[in-house]
C-alpha positions in Angstrom: 0.1 -0.1 0.1 1.5 3.5 -1.0 1.6 6.2 1.5 -1.2 8.3 -0.6 -3.2 4.9 -0.1 -2.8 5.0 3.7 -3.4 8.6 3.9 -6.8 8.0 2.1 -7.6 5.1 4.1 -7.2 7.2 7.2 -9.7 9.8 6.1 -12.2 7.6 5.0 -12.0 5.2 8.0 -11.7 8.3 10.6 -14.5 10.4 9.1 -16.6 7.4 7.5 -16.4 9.0 4.1 -16.0 7.5 0.5 -13.1 7.9 -1.7 -15.0 10.1 -4.1 -15.2 12.7 -1.3 -11.6 12.9 -1.3 -9.8 15.8 -2.6 -9.2 19.6 -2.9 -12.8 20.2 -1.9 -12.7 18.3 1.4 -12.1 21.0 4.3 -12.6 20.9 7.8 -16.4 21.1 8.7 -17.3 20.3 4.9 -18.6 16.9 6.0 -20.7 16.3 9.2 -18.1 14.0 10.6 -15.0 16.4 10.3 -16.0 18.2 13.4 -13.6 18.6 16.3 -14.1 15.0 17.4 -13.6 13.4 13.9 -10.6 15.9 13.6 -8.8 14.5 16.5 -9.9 10.9 15.2 -8.3 11.6 11.9 -5.1 12.9 13.5 -4.8 9.8 15.7 -5.5 7.7 12.6 -2.5 9.4 10.9 -0.3 9.3 13.6 -0.8 5.5 14.1 -0.6 4.9 10.3 2.6 6.7 9.6 4.2 6.2 13.2 4.4 10.1 13.8 3.5 12.2 16.7 2.0 15.7 15.0 3.0 19.1 16.8 0.1 20.9 18.2 0.6 23.7 15.4 0.5 21.1 12.8 -3.0 19.7 14.1 -4.6 23.3 14.4 -3.3 23.9 10.8 -4.7 20.7 9.4 -7.8 22.0 7.9 -8.2 20.5 4.4 -7.3 17.2 2.6 -4.7 18.9 0.4 -3.0 20.9 3.4 -2.9 17.6 5.4 -0.6 16.1 2.8 2.0 19.0 3.2 1.7 18.7 7.0 2.2 14.9 7.2 5.2 15.3 4.7 6.9 17.4 7.1 7.4 14.3 9.3 9.3 12.5 6.3 6.4 10.8 4.9 6.7 10.7 1.1 3.7 11.0 -1.3 
């Protein structure tokens, strides 16, 4: 499984969404499940999947699918 597939899986599992919902239009609060609780569930899933520990600043800046790719890449995850 590629890192992008792992990233997508974390989103789909944590937020209970379909692959068709992934992409540039997926923003924090753009789907009902991406609320504050869903956000922390997503962060935990990504940290587990990539064996990283995200800094609080990055967690707060993680506001979209696309921005998340950049933030996770800061932890030496290659997409």
